[in-house]
C-alpha positions, 0 to 999 in steps of 0.5 A: 534499498527500495522505497515505494510510495503508494496512493490507494483509491478505494471503491466507495463502500469497499473500505472494510474489504480493503481493511481486511486485506491490509490486516493480513498484507501489512504484517507480511512486509516485515516477514520479507525484510521490509518496513512500513514507514508510514500509513496515512488516511488523508483528509481534505483539511490536510491538503494545502494544494493539489489537483488530484483526487484525495486517496483513501490511504498513502503508504510509504514502505521500504525494502532492503532489495528488489528481491525482498520486494518481489518476495513480499509481492509473491507471498502465498498468504498475500496472493491468497487474499488478492481478491479482496484487494482487487474487489476494493481498490479502484486504482493506485499510483505507485512511485518507486524510489531508492534510499541511501 
């Protein structure tokens, strides 16, 4: 099992472009055997402590295998919309783990 945590930082004013990409990409997770465990939009009020910038969104996603994750990443429908992600995302931090 593969677990991915992604902190997504958006270019100011490009939130709607990112949301357009996510409207297609998120449903594709299940098509490849994955599961969106959590999708958050944190606010400054919910931060207890920290030294990094607050991301626009935090995603926690689980896939049954590396192959399933690779299949999602390579999905033609997702690939066709990567221009939206590239246009809207300033940076992201991906933390990969595993679950037993």
